[in-house]
N, C-alpha and C positions, 0 to 999 in steps of 0.2 A: 564259454565265450566262443564266438564263431571266428572263422579265419579272416573274414573281412575286417572285423574289429581288431584282431591281432595285427594285421598288416597296417592298419591306420595307426595304432599305438606304436608299433615298431618304427614307422616312418616319422612319427612325431617325437620319438625318443631323443633324437639328435637336436641340439640347440640351433645349429645352422638351418636345418630343415624347418624347425618351428618359426624361426625368424623369416625364412623365405615365405612360408604360409602367411605370416602376418603382413608382409609386404604385398603379396598377391591378393590379400584381402582388401587392400586399398585400390588396386587396379592391376590389370594384366601388365606383364613386363617381359622384356627380352632377357635371354639367358645372361648376356653380358652385363646388363643393368643389374640383375640380381647378384652376379658375382662381384661387381664393384661395390654394391651396397653392403655385402657380407664380408668383403675383404678376402675373397677366395680366388684361387687361380681357376681358369676356365675348366680344366679337367675335373677338379674337385666339384665345381658347381654342376657340371654335367652328370656326375655320379649321383649327387643329391637329387637333381631333377628327375633322373631316371627312376630312382626309388620312389619319389613322390608320385610319378606317373603310374608305376606298377601298383602302388597302394590304392590308386583310384582317387587321390586327392586333387591332382593337377592334370590339366589337359593342355595339349600343345597344338597350336595352329600355325599356318604359314600364310603371310599376306600374299595376295595375288601378284603384287608387283615384284616380289623377290622370294623365291622358294628357299633361299639359304637362311633367311631370317626366321627364327622361331619365337613365337610369342606364347608365354605360359600364363595360364589363368587357373583360378580355383574351379574345380568342377562343381556345378550346381548339385546340391544335396549330398555331396560326398561325405559329410560328417553326420548325416541324419541318423544312421544306424548307431554310431558312437554316442550321439546325444540321447537317443532312446535308452541305450544301455546305461549311461551315466544317470539318467533320471530314475530308472528303476532301481539301480544300486543305491542312489541317494535315498529313495523312498524306503528301501529295505533297512538301511542303517538308521534312518529317522525313526522307524517303527521299533527297531531293536533298542535304540537309546531311550525312547519313550517308555518302553516296557521296563527297562532297567531302572529308570528314574522312579517309576511307580513302585517297583519292588523295593528299592532303597527307602523311599518315603514310607512305605507300609511297615517296613522293619523298624523304623525310627519311632513309630507310634506305640 
């Protein structure tokens, strides 16, 4: 496995970060809005968002009207590599299970 997939999986290992990703999948949100939705204090939400940004899943923008406001959104294609890895792993297991099934059925005859 490569380090990008490792970072993605590590970021998604925490239930608060997974929930944040789900919320950001609906639409971009402010950090405070995410903290309120997750029931987290601002410093904890900041740590989660920093890790999500470092993993490459989330990006941060500032509206032109107020540089203090941070809007978080899912990064386009951020999970593409993970999806490819999961698809190849699923295909490998499907092939292994099919072979095992054929072997068991052959032994029964």
